[in-house]
A tleap script that builds the chain and sets N, CA, C and O, in Angstrom:
source leaprc.protein.ff14SB
mol = sequence {
  NMET ASP LEU MET ALA ALA ASP PHE GLN SER
  LEU VAL ARG LEU SER PHE ASN TRP LEU ASP
  LYS HIE LEU ASP PHE SER MET GLU THR GLU
  ALA MET VAL VAL THR SER LYS TYR MET LYS
  GLU TYR PRO LEU ASN LYS SER ASP CYS CLEU
}
set mol.1.N position { 9.304 -23.881 -96.256 }
set mol.1.CA position { 10.398 -23.903 -95.367 }
set mol.1.C position { 11.903 -22.126 -95.048 }
set mol.1.O position { 12.206 -21.352 -95.955 }
set mol.2.N position { 12.224 -22.077 -94.214 }
set mol.2.CA position { 12.658 -20.830 -93.151 }
set mol.2.C position { 14.098 -21.227 -93.563 }
set mol.2.O position { 14.664 -22.320 -93.517 }
set mol.3.N position { 14.553 -19.912 -94.012 }
set mol.3.CA position { 15.741 -19.744 -93.960 }
set mol.3.C position { 16.853 -20.213 -93.165 }
set mol.3.O position { 17.895 -20.429 -93.784 }
set mol.4.N position { 16.839 -20.460 -91.632 }
set mol.4.CA position { 17.342 -21.695 -91.052 }
set mol.4.C position { 17.629 -22.731 -90.870 }
set mol.4.O position { 18.673 -23.316 -90.580 }
set mol.5.N position { 15.959 -23.165 -91.173 }
set mol.5.CA position { 16.554 -24.835 -91.675 }
set mol.5.C position { 16.961 -25.218 -92.843 }
set mol.5.O position { 17.424 -26.353 -92.959 }
set mol.6.N position { 16.873 -24.350 -93.956 }
set mol.6.CA position { 17.844 -24.041 -95.201 }
set mol.6.C position { 19.225 -24.475 -95.126 }
set mol.6.O position { 19.852 -25.378 -95.680 }
set mol.7.N position { 19.576 -23.400 -94.121 }
set mol.7.CA position { 20.998 -23.757 -94.117 }
set mol.7.C position { 21.501 -24.844 -93.480 }
set mol.7.O position { 22.509 -25.465 -93.817 }
set mol.8.N position { 20.592 -25.131 -92.298 }
set mol.8.CA position { 20.925 -25.969 -91.264 }
set mol.8.C position { 21.250 -27.472 -92.428 }
set mol.8.O position { 22.357 -27.929 -92.715 }
set mol.9.N position { 20.380 -27.788 -92.734 }
set mol.9.CA position { 20.383 -28.548 -93.859 }
set mol.9.C position { 21.391 -28.708 -94.763 }
set mol.9.O position { 21.949 -29.800 -94.867 }
set mol.10.N position { 21.756 -27.608 -95.549 }
set mol.10.CA position { 22.886 -27.578 -96.090 }
set mol.10.C position { 24.180 -27.857 -95.384 }
set mol.10.O position { 25.294 -28.226 -95.754 }
set mol.11.N position { 23.503 -27.475 -93.970 }
set mol.11.CA position { 25.488 -27.395 -93.059 }
set mol.11.C position { 25.351 -28.962 -93.600 }
set mol.11.O position { 25.941 -29.468 -94.555 }
set mol.12.N position { 24.201 -29.696 -92.518 }
set mol.12.CA position { 24.193 -30.990 -92.344 }
set mol.12.C position { 25.090 -31.975 -93.672 }
set mol.12.O position { 26.217 -32.457 -93.782 }
set mol.13.N position { 24.263 -31.934 -94.236 }
set mol.13.CA position { 24.595 -32.313 -96.194 }
set mol.13.C position { 25.809 -32.698 -96.365 }
set mol.13.O position { 26.224 -33.852 -96.468 }
set mol.14.N position { 26.723 -31.138 -96.411 }
set mol.14.CA position { 28.340 -31.039 -96.385 }
set mol.14.C position { 28.851 -31.330 -95.145 }
set mol.14.O position { 30.071 -31.488 -95.188 }
set mol.15.N position { 28.347 -31.465 -94.015 }
set mol.15.CA position { 28.754 -32.366 -92.996 }
set mol.15.C position { 29.222 -33.861 -93.356 }
set mol.15.O position { 30.424 -34.118 -93.414 }
set mol.16.N position { 28.301 -34.784 -93.582 }
set mol.16.CA position { 28.120 -35.991 -94.082 }
set mol.16.C position { 28.736 -36.036 -95.572 }
set mol.16.O position { 29.246 -37.153 -95.662 }
set mol.17.N position { 28.878 -35.512 -96.483 }
set mol.17.CA position { 29.632 -35.602 -97.206 }
set mol.17.C position { 31.287 -35.793 -96.853 }
set mol.17.O position { 32.076 -36.695 -97.134 }
set mol.18.N position { 31.456 -34.355 -96.012 }
set mol.18.CA position { 32.751 -34.496 -95.219 }
set mol.18.C position { 33.409 -35.844 -94.999 }
set mol.18.O position { 34.359 -36.405 -95.545 }
set mol.19.N position { 32.366 -36.262 -93.756 }
set mol.19.CA position { 32.432 -37.930 -93.622 }
set mol.19.C position { 32.810 -39.057 -94.110 }
set mol.19.O position { 33.561 -39.971 -93.766 }
set mol.20.N position { 31.873 -38.713 -95.329 }
set mol.20.CA position { 32.169 -39.835 -96.622 }
set mol.20.C position { 33.543 -39.619 -96.640 }
set mol.20.O position { 34.121 -40.335 -95.823 }
set mol.21.N position { 34.387 -38.768 -97.384 }
set mol.21.CA position { 35.265 -38.879 -97.456 }
set mol.21.C position { 36.329 -38.905 -96.629 }
set mol.21.O position { 37.448 -38.951 -97.139 }
set mol.22.N position { 36.179 -38.880 -95.159 }
set mol.22.CA position { 37.496 -38.836 -94.375 }
set mol.22.C position { 36.573 -40.528 -93.352 }
set mol.22.O position { 36.809 -40.816 -92.178 }
set mol.23.N position { 35.710 -41.212 -94.181 }
set mol.23.CA position { 34.874 -41.922 -92.840 }
set mol.23.C position { 35.795 -42.834 -92.401 }
set mol.23.O position { 35.312 -43.697 -91.668 }
set mol.24.N position { 37.323 -42.941 -92.685 }
set mol.24.CA position { 38.434 -44.195 -92.652 }
set mol.24.C position { 38.694 -43.390 -90.954 }
set mol.24.O position { 38.522 -43.945 -89.869 }
set mol.25.N position { 39.118 -42.051 -91.179 }
set mol.25.CA position { 39.363 -41.647 -89.445 }
set mol.25.C position { 38.757 -41.309 -88.806 }
set mol.25.O position { 39.173 -41.145 -87.659 }
set mol.26.N position { 37.048 -40.908 -89.212 }
set mol.26.CA position { 36.169 -40.250 -88.734 }
set mol.26.C position { 35.520 -41.043 -87.510 }
set mol.26.O position { 34.729 -40.511 -86.732 }
set mol.27.N position { 35.937 -42.375 -87.421 }
set mol.27.CA position { 35.573 -43.412 -86.789 }
set mol.27.C position { 36.103 -43.081 -85.434 }
set mol.27.O position { 35.512 -42.918 -84.366 }
set mol.28.N position { 37.233 -43.028 -85.714 }
set mol.28.CA position { 38.466 -42.947 -84.806 }
set mol.28.C position { 38.210 -41.974 -83.483 }
set mol.28.O position { 38.190 -42.035 -82.254 }
set mol.29.N position { 37.962 -40.689 -84.975 }
set mol.29.CA position { 37.842 -39.623 -83.675 }
set mol.29.C position { 36.141 -39.041 -83.289 }
set mol.29.O position { 35.834 -37.927 -82.865 }
set mol.30.N position { 35.610 -39.717 -83.471 }
set mol.30.CA position { 34.335 -39.794 -82.604 }
set mol.30.C position { 34.643 -39.821 -81.725 }
set mol.30.O position { 34.618 -38.924 -80.882 }
set mol.31.N position { 35.222 -41.375 -81.612 }
set mol.31.CA position { 35.516 -41.856 -80.223 }
set mol.31.C position { 35.863 -40.591 -79.113 }
set mol.31.O position { 35.441 -40.361 -77.980 }
set mol.32.N position { 36.871 -39.865 -80.033 }
set mol.32.CA position { 37.532 -38.704 -78.928 }
set mol.32.C position { 36.712 -37.620 -78.993 }
set mol.32.O position { 36.449 -37.065 -77.926 }
set mol.33.N position { 36.254 -37.196 -79.991 }
set mol.33.CA position { 35.100 -36.298 -79.259 }
set mol.33.C position { 34.119 -36.401 -78.077 }
set mol.33.O position { 33.732 -35.595 -77.230 }
set mol.34.N position { 33.870 -37.658 -78.330 }
set mol.34.CA position { 32.585 -37.919 -77.274 }
set mol.34.C position { 33.592 -38.249 -76.224 }
set mol.34.O position { 33.042 -37.963 -75.160 }
set mol.35.N position { 34.818 -38.718 -75.979 }
set mol.35.CA position { 35.504 -38.339 -74.900 }
set mol.35.C position { 35.572 -37.288 -74.108 }
set mol.35.O position { 35.200 -37.103 -72.949 }
set mol.36.N position { 36.388 -36.261 -75.321 }
set mol.36.CA position { 36.652 -34.897 -74.931 }
set mol.36.C position { 35.147 -33.792 -74.573 }
set mol.36.O position { 35.148 -32.590 -74.307 }
set mol.37.N position { 34.067 -34.668 -74.685 }
set mol.37.CA position { 33.063 -33.665 -74.460 }
set mol.37.C position { 32.393 -34.461 -73.058 }
set mol.37.O position { 31.880 -33.774 -72.174 }
set mol.38.N position { 32.430 -35.441 -72.987 }
set mol.38.CA position { 32.420 -36.364 -71.771 }
set mol.38.C position { 32.893 -35.672 -70.681 }
set mol.38.O position { 32.345 -35.286 -69.648 }
set mol.39.N position { 34.743 -35.536 -71.381 }
set mol.39.CA position { 35.467 -34.843 -69.636 }
set mol.39.C position { 35.327 -33.212 -69.494 }
set mol.39.O position { 35.687 -32.716 -68.426 }
set mol.40.N position { 34.750 -32.247 -70.667 }
set mol.40.CA position { 34.476 -31.445 -70.615 }
set mol.40.C position { 32.942 -31.417 -69.399 }
set mol.40.O position { 32.785 -30.574 -68.516 }
set mol.41.N position { 32.426 -32.048 -69.568 }
set mol.41.CA position { 30.914 -31.938 -68.903 }
set mol.41.C position { 31.523 -32.638 -67.390 }
set mol.41.O position { 31.443 -31.802 -66.490 }
set mol.42.N position { 31.813 -33.300 -67.159 }
set mol.42.CA position { 32.515 -34.063 -66.381 }
set mol.42.C position { 33.760 -34.369 -66.174 }
set mol.42.O position { 34.305 -35.374 -66.631 }
set mol.43.N position { 34.554 -33.095 -65.116 }
set mol.43.CA position { 35.713 -32.768 -65.546 }
set mol.43.C position { 36.221 -33.717 -64.471 }
set mol.43.O position { 35.686 -33.636 -63.366 }
set mol.44.N position { 37.644 -35.021 -64.750 }
set mol.44.CA position { 37.893 -35.817 -63.411 }
set mol.44.C position { 39.321 -34.947 -62.032 }
set mol.44.O position { 40.476 -35.229 -61.712 }
set mol.45.N position { 38.298 -33.845 -61.625 }
set mol.45.CA position { 38.958 -33.041 -60.602 }
set mol.45.C position { 39.061 -34.420 -59.469 }
set mol.45.O position { 38.161 -35.155 -59.061 }
set mol.46.N position { 41.214 -34.413 -59.031 }
set mol.46.CA position { 41.111 -35.247 -57.807 }
set mol.46.C position { 40.252 -34.492 -56.669 }
set mol.46.O position { 40.280 -35.240 -55.692 }
set mol.47.N position { 39.755 -33.726 -56.469 }
set mol.47.CA position { 38.582 -33.588 -55.504 }
set mol.47.C position { 37.588 -34.110 -55.141 }
set mol.47.O position { 37.151 -34.347 -54.014 }
set mol.48.N position { 36.970 -34.421 -56.779 }
set mol.48.CA position { 36.003 -35.384 -56.734 }
set mol.48.C position { 36.649 -36.886 -56.358 }
set mol.48.O position { 35.653 -36.951 -55.638 }
set mol.49.N position { 37.026 -37.566 -56.245 }
set mol.49.CA position { 37.584 -38.431 -56.374 }
set mol.49.C position { 37.660 -38.839 -54.744 }
set mol.49.O position { 37.608 -39.984 -54.294 }
set mol.50.N position { 37.792 -37.645 -54.017 }
set mol.50.CA position { 38.322 -38.198 -52.275 }
set mol.50.C position { 36.857 -37.859 -51.541 }
set mol.50.O position { 36.708 -38.067 -50.337 }
savepdb mol mol.pdb
quit
């Protein structure tokens, strides 16, 4: 396994450990993050609605 994959795996493991500890609000924030990502990709401009 190369170094990048090892770093990525440990990063993912750290993320899941953090999520386990903060699971109560992670569900709420996940929806907000997904929404904000969607808004950045598809910004709602007034010109789009016209």
